[in-house]
C-alpha positions as CSV (number, residue, x, y, z in Angstrom):
1,M,0.0,0.0,0.0
2,Q,1.3,3.4,-0.8
3,K,2.1,5.6,2.2
4,I,-0.2,8.3,1.1
5,A,-3.1,5.8,0.8
6,I,-3.6,6.0,4.5
7,L,-4.3,9.7,4.3
8,Y,-6.8,9.2,1.5
9,D,-8.6,6.5,3.5
10,A,-8.7,8.7,6.6
11,S,-10.0,11.7,4.6
12,Q,-12.8,9.5,3.2
13,A,-13.6,8.5,6.8
14,V,-13.8,12.2,7.8
15,L,-16.1,12.9,4.8
16,S,-18.3,9.9,5.3
17,T,-20.4,11.1,8.3
18,F,-20.8,13.9,10.8
19,D,-21.0,11.4,13.6
20,L,-17.9,12.2,15.5
21,D,-17.5,9.0,17.4
22,E,-17.9,6.9,14.2
23,V,-15.3,9.0,12.3
24,L,-12.8,8.7,15.2
25,R,-13.4,5.0,15.5
26,Q,-12.7,4.6,11.7
27,I,-9.5,6.7,12.0
28,L,-8.3,4.6,15.0
29,V,-8.9,1.4,13.1
30,I,-6.9,2.7,10.1
31,A,-4.0,3.8,12.4
32,R,-4.0,0.5,14.2
33,D,-4.0,-1.7,11.1
34,Y,-1.6,0.3,9.0
35,F,1.0,1.0,11.7
36,H,0.5,-2.4,13.5
37,L,-0.4,-0.8,16.8
38,Q,-1.6,-2.7,19.8
39,N,-3.3,0.3,21.4
40,V,-4.4,3.6,19.9
41,A,-6.7,6.4,21.3
42,I,-7.9,9.9,20.9
43,L,-8.1,12.0,24.0
44,L,-9.9,15.4,24.0
45,L,-8.7,18.4,26.0
46,D,-10.9,19.8,28.8
47,K,-9.6,23.4,29.0
48,D,-11.3,24.2,32.3
49,K,-10.0,21.2,34.1
50,K,-6.7,21.1,32.2
51,E,-7.2,17.4,31.6
52,L,-7.2,14.9,28.7
53,A,-10.1,12.5,28.6
54,P,-10.4,9.5,26.3
55,R,-13.1,10.0,23.6
56,C,-12.3,6.9,21.6
57,Q,-9.8,4.1,22.2
58,I,-8.8,0.6,21.0
59,G,-6.8,-1.9,23.0
60,W,-6.6,-0.2,26.4
61,D,-6.7,-2.5,29.4
62,A,-10.1,-2.7,31.2
63,G,-10.6,0.1,33.8
64,H,-8.6,2.7,31.9
65,E,-11.4,3.7,29.5
66,C,-12.5,6.6,31.7
67,T,-9.1,7.6,33.0
68,R,-8.5,11.4,32.9
69,L,-4.9,12.5,32.5
70,P,-3.8,15.9,33.8
71,L,-1.8,18.0,31.4
72,D,1.3,17.8,33.7
73,Q,1.4,14.0,33.5
74,G,2.2,11.4,30.9
75,I,3.5,11.4,27.3
76,T,0.1,12.7,26.1
77,G,0.2,15.6,28.6
78,A,3.7,16.6,27.4
79,A,2.5,16.5,23.7
80,A,-0.5,18.8,24.5
81,R,1.7,21.2,26.5
82,Q,4.5,21.4,24.0
83,K,2.3,21.3,20.9
84,R,4.6,18.8,19.2
85,P,4.9,15.0,19.0
86,I,6.5,13.3,22.0
87,Y,8.1,9.9,21.6
88,A,9.1,7.4,24.3
89,P,11.0,4.5,22.5
90,D,11.1,2.5,25.7
91,V,8.4,3.5,28.2
92,S,10.1,1.6,31.0
93,R,12.9,4.2,30.9
94,D,10.7,7.2,30.6
95,P,9.6,8.8,33.9
96,Q,6.7,10.6,32.1
97,Y,5.0,7.4,31.1
98,V,1.5,6.6,32.5
99,S,0.3,3.1,31.8
100,S,-3.0,2.4,30.0
101,A,-2.1,-1.1,28.8
102,Q,0.4,-3.6,30.2
103,S,1.6,-4.7,26.7
104,T,2.9,-1.2,25.8
105,R,6.6,-0.9,25.2
106,S,6.8,2.3,23.2
107,E,4.5,5.3,22.9
108,L,4.0,8.2,20.5
109,A,1.7,11.1,21.4
110,I,0.8,13.7,18.7
111,P,-1.2,16.9,19.5
112,L,-4.4,17.4,17.6
113,M,-4.5,21.0,16.4
114,V,-7.2,23.2,15.0
115,R,-5.3,26.3,13.8
116,D,-2.8,26.9,16.6
117,E,-5.0,25.5,19.3
118,V,-4.6,22.0,20.9
119,V,-8.0,20.2,21.0
120,G,-6.7,16.8,21.9
121,V,-4.0,14.1,21.4
122,L,-3.6,11.1,19.2
123,D,-2.0,8.4,21.4
124,C,-0.2,5.5,19.7
125,Q,1.2,2.6,21.6
126,S,3.1,-0.5,20.5
127,A,4.2,-3.8,22.1
128,N,7.6,-3.4,20.4
129,I,10.4,-1.3,21.8
130,D,11.3,1.7,19.5
131,H,8.5,0.8,17.1
132,F,8.2,4.3,15.6
133,D,10.9,5.4,13.2
134,N,11.1,8.9,11.7
135,E,9.1,8.0,8.7
136,K,6.2,6.6,10.8
137,I,6.3,9.6,13.1
138,D,6.1,12.0,10.1
139,L,3.2,10.1,8.5
140,L,1.3,9.8,11.8
141,T,1.8,13.5,12.4
142,L,0.2,14.3,9.1
143,F,-2.4,11.5,9.7
144,S,-3.4,13.3,12.9
145,T,-4.7,16.2,10.9
146,Q,-7.6,13.9,9.8
147,A,-8.6,13.4,13.4
148,S,-8.4,17.2,14.0
149,M,-10.5,17.7,10.9
150,A,-13.1,15.3,12.2
151,L,-13.3,17.2,15.5
152,Q,-13.7,20.5,13.7
153,N,-16.3,19.2,11.2
154,A,-18.4,17.8,14.1
155,R,-18.1,21.1,15.9
156,L,-19.1,23.1,12.8
157,Y,-22.0,20.7,12.1
158,S,-23.3,21.0,15.6
159,L,-23.1,24.8,15.3
160,E,-24.9,24.8,12.0
161,R,-27.7,22.7,13.4
162,Q,-28.0,25.1,16.3
163,R,-28.1,28.1,13.8
164,A,-30.7,26.3,11.8
165,R,-32.9,25.9,14.9
166,H,-32.5,29.6,15.5
167,M,-33.5,30.4,11.9
168,E,-36.7,28.3,12.4
169,V,-37.6,30.6,15.3
170,I,-36.7,33.7,13.3
171,N,-38.7,32.5,10.3
172,A,-41.7,31.8,12.5
173,I,-41.5,35.3,14.0
174,A,-41.2,36.7,10.5
175,R,-44.3,34.8,9.3
176,E,-46.3,36.1,12.2
177,T,-45.1,39.6,11.7
178,T,-45.8,39.6,7.9
179,A,-49.3,38.4,8.5
180,V,-50.2,41.7,10.2
181,L,-48.3,44.0,7.9
182,D,-49.7,45.9,4.9
183,Q,-49.2,44.5,1.4
184,E,-46.4,47.1,0.9
185,Q,-43.1,45.7,2.2
186,T,-41.3,47.6,4.9
187,F,-38.0,45.6,4.3
188,Q,-36.9,44.9,0.8
189,V,-33.7,43.3,-0.6
190,G,-33.1,43.6,-4.3
191,H,-29.7,42.0,-4.5
192,V,-27.6,39.8,-2.2
193,S,-23.8,39.3,-2.6
194,V,-21.2,37.3,-0.8
195,L,-17.7,38.8,-0.9
196,L,-14.9,36.5,0.4
197,R,-11.3,37.4,1.3
198,D,-8.3,36.2,-0.7
199,D,-4.7,37.3,-1.0
200,D,-5.6,40.2,-3.3
201,G,-8.6,41.7,-1.6
202,L,-12.3,40.7,-1.8
203,L,-13.7,38.4,-4.5
204,L,-17.4,38.3,-5.5
205,R,-18.1,34.6,-5.0
206,A,-21.9,34.5,-5.1
207,S,-24.6,36.9,-6.2
208,Q,-28.4,36.7,-6.5
209,G,-30.8,39.4,-7.5
210,R,-32.1,41.7,-10.2
211,F,-29.5,44.5,-10.1
212,T,-27.1,45.5,-12.9
213,A,-23.4,45.4,-12.0
214,S,-21.5,48.7,-12.4
215,T,-18.0,47.3,-12.0
216,S,-15.8,45.8,-14.6
217,S,-13.2,44.4,-12.1
218,G,-14.2,40.8,-12.7
219,G,-15.7,40.6,-9.3
220,R,-12.6,41.6,-7.4
221,I,-12.6,44.7,-5.2
222,P,-10.2,46.3,-2.7
223,V,-10.7,45.1,0.9
224,T,-10.4,48.7,2.3
225,S,-12.9,50.6,0.2
226,G,-16.6,51.2,0.5
227,L,-19.0,50.2,3.3
228,W,-17.7,46.6,3.2
229,G,-14.2,47.9,4.1
230,R,-15.4,49.8,7.1
231,A,-17.6,46.9,8.2
232,L,-14.6,44.5,8.1
233,A,-12.3,47.0,9.8
234,L,-14.8,47.6,12.6
235,G,-16.0,44.1,12.8
236,K,-19.7,45.2,12.9
237,T,-22.7,45.5,10.7
238,L,-23.1,48.9,8.9
239,I,-26.0,50.5,7.0
240,E,-26.0,53.2,4.3
241,N,-29.7,54.1,3.9
242,D,-29.0,56.8,1.2
243,V,-25.9,55.9,-0.7
244,R,-26.1,59.0,-3.0
245,A,-25.6,61.2,0.1
246,C,-22.6,59.2,1.3
247,A,-19.3,60.9,0.4
248,E,-17.3,57.7,0.5
249,Y,-19.9,55.5,-1.3
250,V,-18.4,53.0,-3.7
251,G,-21.0,51.7,-6.3
252,F,-21.2,48.0,-7.0
253,Y,-24.6,47.9,-8.6
254,Q,-26.4,50.6,-10.6
255,D,-29.7,50.3,-8.9
256,T,-28.5,50.6,-5.3
257,Q,-30.1,53.2,-3.1
258,S,-29.5,51.6,0.3
259,R,-27.1,48.9,1.6
260,M,-26.3,46.7,4.6
261,C,-22.9,45.1,5.0
262,I,-22.5,42.3,7.5
263,P,-19.1,40.7,8.3
264,L,-18.9,37.0,7.9
265,V,-17.0,35.6,10.9
266,S,-16.4,32.0,11.9
267,F,-14.5,31.0,15.0
268,G,-12.9,34.4,15.2
269,Q,-11.7,34.4,11.6
270,S,-13.0,37.1,9.2
271,L,-14.0,35.4,5.9
272,G,-15.6,38.3,4.1
273,V,-18.9,40.2,3.9
274,L,-22.6,39.5,3.2
275,M,-23.9,42.5,1.3
276,L,-27.6,43.3,1.0
277,E,-28.8,46.0,-1.4
278,S,-32.1,47.7,-2.1
279,E,-33.4,50.0,-4.8
280,R,-35.3,52.0,-2.1
281,A,-33.7,54.5,0.2
282,A,-34.0,53.9,4.0
283,S,-34.8,50.2,3.3
284,F,-32.7,48.9,6.2
285,Q,-33.4,49.6,9.9
286,E,-31.4,48.9,13.1
287,G,-34.1,46.4,14.1
288,D,-33.2,44.3,11.0
289,V,-29.6,43.8,12.1
290,E,-30.0,41.0,14.6
291,S,-32.0,38.7,12.3
292,M,-29.7,39.4,9.3
293,E,-26.6,38.7,11.5
294,A,-28.1,35.3,12.3
295,V,-28.4,34.6,8.6
296,A,-24.8,35.8,8.1
297,D,-23.6,33.5,10.9
298,I,-25.1,30.5,9.1
299,C,-23.4,31.6,5.8
300,A,-20.0,32.0,7.6
301,T,-20.3,28.5,9.2
302,A,-21.2,26.9,5.9
303,I,-18.4,28.7,4.1
304,Q,-15.8,27.6,6.7
305,N,-17.1,24.1,6.7
306,A,-16.7,24.0,2.9
307,H,-13.1,25.2,3.3
308,Y,-12.4,22.4,5.7
309,V,-13.9,19.8,3.5
310,E,-11.9,21.1,0.5
311,R,-8.8,20.9,2.7
312,V,-9.5,17.3,3.6
313,K,-9.9,16.4,-0.1
314,Q,-6.6,18.2,-0.9
315,L,-4.8,16.2,1.8
316,A,-5.5,13.0,-0.2
317,Y,-3.4,14.4,-3.0
318,L,-0.4,15.8,-0.9
319,D,2.8,14.1,0.0
320,G,3.3,14.2,3.7
321,L,7.1,14.7,3.7
322,T,7.5,17.3,1.0
323,G,4.1,19.0,0.9
324,I,3.9,18.8,-2.9
325,F,1.4,16.7,-4.8
326,N,1.7,12.9,-4.7
327,R,1.4,10.1,-7.3
328,R,-2.3,9.8,-6.9
329,Y,-2.7,13.5,-8.0
330,F,-0.3,12.9,-10.9
331,E,-2.3,10.0,-12.2
332,M,-5.4,12.2,-12.2
333,R,-3.8,15.3,-13.7
334,V,-1.8,13.7,-16.5
335,V,-5.0,12.4,-18.1
336,E,-6.6,15.9,-17.8
337,E,-3.5,17.5,-19.3
338,I,-3.5,15.1,-22.2
339,D,-7.2,15.7,-22.9
340,R,-6.6,19.5,-22.8
341,A,-3.7,19.3,-25.2
342,R,-5.7,17.1,-27.6
343,R,-8.7,19.4,-27.4
344,F,-6.7,22.7,-28.0
345,N,-4.2,21.1,-30.4
346,S,-1.3,22.1,-28.1
347,G,1.6,20.3,-26.5
348,M,2.4,19.1,-23.0
349,A,5.2,17.2,-21.4
350,V,6.0,14.6,-18.7
351,L,9.3,14.9,-16.9
352,M,10.4,11.9,-14.8
353,I,13.2,12.9,-12.4
354,D,15.3,10.9,-10.0
355,I,17.9,12.0,-7.4
356,D,21.1,10.2,-8.2
357,Q,22.5,7.6,-5.7
358,F,20.0,8.7,-3.1
359,K,20.4,5.4,-1.2
360,R,24.1,6.1,-0.7
361,L,23.3,9.6,0.5
362,N,20.9,8.1,3.1
363,D,23.5,5.5,4.2
364,D,26.3,8.1,4.5
365,F,24.4,10.9,6.2
366,G,21.2,9.4,7.6
367,H,17.6,9.5,6.7
368,L,16.8,12.8,8.4
369,L,19.3,14.6,6.1
370,G,18.0,12.6,3.2
371,D,14.5,13.7,4.0
372,E,15.7,17.3,4.1
373,V,17.3,16.9,0.6
374,L,13.9,15.7,-0.7
375,R,12.2,18.7,0.8
376,Q,14.7,21.2,-0.7
377,V,14.6,19.5,-4.1
378,S,10.8,19.6,-4.0
379,S,10.9,23.3,-3.1
380,M,13.4,24.1,-5.9
381,F,11.3,22.3,-8.5
382,H,8.1,24.0,-7.3
383,G,9.8,27.4,-7.4
384,Q,11.2,27.0,-10.9
385,V,8.1,26.0,-12.9
386,R,5.0,28.0,-13.9
387,K,1.9,28.1,-11.8
388,I,0.1,26.1,-14.5
389,D,2.6,23.3,-14.2
390,V,2.4,20.5,-11.7
391,V,5.2,19.1,-9.5
392,C,4.6,15.7,-7.9
393,R,6.6,13.3,-5.7
394,Y,6.1,10.1,-7.7
395,G,7.6,7.8,-5.0
396,G,10.8,7.6,-3.0
397,E,13.4,9.9,-4.5
398,E,11.5,10.1,-7.9
399,F,9.5,13.1,-9.1
400,A,7.1,13.7,-11.9
401,I,6.5,17.1,-13.5
402,L,3.7,18.0,-15.9
403,L,4.4,20.9,-18.2
404,S,1.3,22.5,-19.9
405,Q,1.3,24.1,-23.4
406,T,4.9,23.2,-24.2
407,N,7.1,21.6,-26.9
408,P,10.1,19.2,-26.7
409,Q,12.7,22.0,-26.8
410,H,11.1,24.0,-24.0
411,A,10.5,20.8,-21.9
412,L,14.2,19.8,-22.3
413,G,15.2,23.4,-21.4
414,V,13.2,23.2,-18.1
415,A,14.6,19.8,-17.2
416,E,18.1,21.0,-17.9
417,K,17.6,24.2,-15.8
418,L,16.5,22.0,-12.9
419,R,19.5,19.7,-13.3
420,R,21.9,22.6,-13.2
421,L,20.2,24.2,-10.2
422,V,20.4,21.0,-8.2
423,E,24.0,20.3,-9.2
424,T,25.2,23.7,-8.0
425,W,23.0,23.8,-4.8
426,Q,24.7,23.7,-1.5
427,F,22.6,21.3,0.7
428,P,23.3,22.0,4.4
429,G,25.1,19.1,6.0
430,V,25.9,17.3,2.7
431,P,29.6,17.8,1.9
432,Q,29.2,16.6,-1.7
433,S,27.2,17.6,-4.7
434,V,23.7,16.2,-5.2
435,T,22.6,15.5,-8.8
436,I,19.5,14.4,-10.7
437,S,18.8,12.5,-13.9
438,A,15.7,13.2,-16.0
439,G,13.7,11.7,-18.9
440,V,11.4,13.9,-21.0
441,A,8.4,12.9,-23.1
442,T,6.0,15.2,-24.9
443,F,2.6,15.0,-26.4
444,P,2.1,14.1,-29.2
445,D,5.7,13.5,-30.2
446,H,6.4,10.7,-27.8
447,G,2.9,9.4,-27.2
448,T,-0.8,10.3,-27.2
449,G,-1.9,8.5,-24.0
450,R,-0.9,8.4,-20.4
451,D,0.9,5.0,-20.5
452,E,2.9,5.9,-23.6
453,L,4.1,9.2,-22.2
454,V,5.1,7.9,-18.8
455,K,6.8,4.8,-20.4
456,S,8.8,7.1,-22.7
457,A,9.8,9.5,-20.0
458,D,10.8,6.5,-17.8
459,A,12.9,5.1,-20.6
460,G,14.6,8.5,-21.0
461,L,15.3,8.5,-17.3
462,Y,16.7,5.0,-17.4
463,A,19.0,5.9,-20.3
464,A,20.2,9.0,-18.4
465,K,21.1,6.8,-15.4
466,Q,22.8,4.2,-17.6
467,G,24.7,7.0,-19.4
468,G,26.5,8.2,-16.3
469,R,23.7,10.1,-14.4
470,N,23.4,13.9,-14.0
471,R,21.9,14.4,-17.4
472,V,18.6,14.9,-19.3
473,L,17.5,12.7,-22.2
474,L,14.4,12.6,-24.4
475,G,12.5,9.4,-24.3
476,P,11.9,7.1,-27.3
477,T,8.8,7.3,-29.5
478,F,7.3,3.9,-28.7
479,F,3.9,4.5,-30.4
480,K,5.6,5.6,-33.7
481,A,7.8,2.5,-33.7
482,A,4.8,0.3,-33.1
483,A,2.8,2.0,-35.9
484,Q,5.7,1.5,-38.4
485,G,5.9,-2.1,-37.5
486,Q,2.3,-2.6,-38.5
487,D,2.9,-1.2,-42.0
């Protein structure tokens, strides 16, 4: 099983249900089976009592299921206090160890974090002394994010259900109020917009209504301008009941006469603004604020939950050690890139790259330094290609890069640039040069399908290795040779 498969399985467990206990149980089963653990548990932090309490566990001895551990005790307490994994390779020699199972010989505790806040601990125990090597610790640390995600999703789901109940009450009141009002509405919204923060300001992500847009910005607006900017800066709902009389008014729709901007906030994080607009002046009153803020809170919770779900999905495609995309993502994207190149009659390329004599580097300098070389090489590759290109860790010390809209000459140039960069790079702690070999295959020159391109690039890589390493070679054109053989 590929190492990253465990993260994919865990992410699927997180997405399968909002039942927290069921998700945590599935996560513990995956951790137990994949890492061959005798005992594994998730403990949640009680902030008021400064204790860790088991929420879900597998393999603990009878009588320990309800044990509460103070933060100043145990391997788990140390992990929660220090906000980092704590490892006891031999618990009999560790004075911090608190027993929950007689069979335990080594223990690894990893804090569960939501943003920078500890919410619990993933506790892993083995019957073998020094069971957890660096690779297992790194993967379990990344794996622990799935348990954190499950906790956060359950919390968001609970809050959303609470907000829904509040909305039922609000709607009931609104129906009763509407029944006694005149046919002429006293509160009227002509257009609703959701503006979300990104690195460059605010982006119009959703819009509903009958107004005509007066901006040609493509939906992007400065975060500091207009009523929305002041609402975000002050962190409170603001109303402009006559926008034409407002000196600092910034128009977004031609029909607007009055406007209400409500900050979207979830767990203390400012996500953007809910903007309500009316074609009538004085359409919004202070009495409307509370009910509309309740609506905004539901929107913010839903948006934040969508962000977390998307993050979980992304984790299934990330390599835990380097942070770049993994082979699973490559297999998906290479097919998409081939289809795109075929549809637009353009080129694309596959680069298969391998770090030369990486095993010897690990043997001479240790796996920790080898891991750091992998991280730095990944970072170099990612920094040297375009945003539209894709860098993946294919497995071990091998990388795969997808270059969009390119030709053989450009693809060879990119590969050669990466080769020279790695060759001249000074890797801290490595008193020798590190080099790479690469094979290049392009569509449609070296193949028109996924298997043909990867096979050709792999063959080019193998030839580069056989030819002395530290070089870049084009792969053979298998499909052309096969076609000629049929003539």
